N, C-alpha and C positions, 0 to 999 in steps of 0.2 A: 412400504413404509420408509425404507432407507432413502428412496428418491425424494420423498416429501421432506425428510430432515435435511438432505443436501440442499434442496431448493430453499428452505428457510435460511440456511447458512449463506447461500448466495444472496438472497433478498436482503439480509441484514446489512450487507455491504452496498448493494445497488441502491437501496432506499436512502442511502446517505449521499447519493449522487455519483457513485462510481460507475464507470462504463465497464462492462464485462468483456474481456478478450478471451475467446474460447478456442481460437486456432492460431497456429504460428503466423499465418498470413495477417490476421487481425493485429497481432503483436507487432509485426514488421511494418504494418501500415501506420501504427500510432507512435510507438516509442521513439524511433530514430528521427521522426519528422516533427515531433511535438516542439512547440515554442513555449517559452516560459517554463514553469515548474510542473512536474507530473509526479504525483505520488502513486507508486505501484503497490497495491495491497496483495500480498501472496496469502490467500485465504487457505484455511485448513479445517479438517474435521476434529482436530485435537481439542482437548479440554482447555488449553491455554488460549486457543483462538476464541472459544466461546466465552471463557471467563475473564479474559483480559484484553486480547488484541482487538476484537470487534467492538466491545464496549469502550475501550480506550480511544479507538478511532472516532467513535461517535462523540465522545467528550472533546477530543482535540479539534474537531471540525466546528465547535462552537466558538473557537478562537477567532479574533478579528483578522488575523493573518492566516491565509490558507493557500494551498497550491492552486495553480491555474486549472488543473484537471486532476481527476482521480480515476485510475483504472484498476482492474482487479483480474487476477488469474487464480485458478483454484487448484492447488497442489493435490495430487492424488485423484483428481477428477478430470481436469483438462490437462493431461500430462504433457502433451506436445506443446501447447501454448505456454505452460509454466516453464518447460525446458528452454523454449525460445526466449522468454522474458529473462531468464537467468543468464543467458548469454550476454545480455546487455549490462549486467552488473559485474563489471570487470574486476577479476581477482577475488570475488566473493564466493564462499562455498554455499551450496544449497541450504536453505533454511526456511522452514515453514512452521507456523506462520511467521511472516516478516513484513517489513515495509522498506521499499527502496525509493529514494528520491532522485529524480532526474531533472536536469536543467538544460533546456535547449537540446534535447535528445541525447544528453550524456549523463551517465551515472555519477552522482556526487556522494551519496551516503546511504547507509543501511542500518536498520534496527533489526537485529537477528532474533531468532527464537530464544537464545539464552538471555537476551535483554527483555524478553516478554514473560517467559515462564517464571512463575513464582512472584510476579509483580502484580500490583493492583491495576485496575483500569485507569485510576487517577495517575499512577506512576507512568503508565504507557502514554497517556495523554500529555503528560509533562514532557516526555521525550520527544513526542511528535511536535508539540508546540515549539520546543527549542529548535528543531529542524526547520519548521515553518518560519520562525523569526529570523534564523540565519540565512536561509536561501530563498524564501518566497516573498520577501518585501520588494515592492516595486521601488523605483527611484523616488517617487513621491512619498513613500512610506518610510524611507530611511530616516533615522534620527538625525537632527541637525547638529 
């Protein structure tokens, strides 16, 4: 039963277009080499992931400005992949659930658990949309 629940939590993010990274090698193949913007979703089994983070992500992805790609690691499940991903988030403490935004293979900003817990999906979506607006606009999308 537990495996079925975990799979549903994984599916909730991958159905939004995220690529799952389950090993350190997959993380190393994607994160440092990615061009453009990459949103890293650090998924979790906790209540704030189910009640705010994943639903907030779904709302945020309805925005017209989005990252070039979305990837996900699952804290507590794919421990080695999650630990490796966190190595790329320079100076940031471990936090799950959370979102990290990278640009051209470099960490730029993070939304931590404390910014998710106790917030509504709409509030999480607004935080993500602000990140997208700031970092994910192409030259053609920049305001004149």
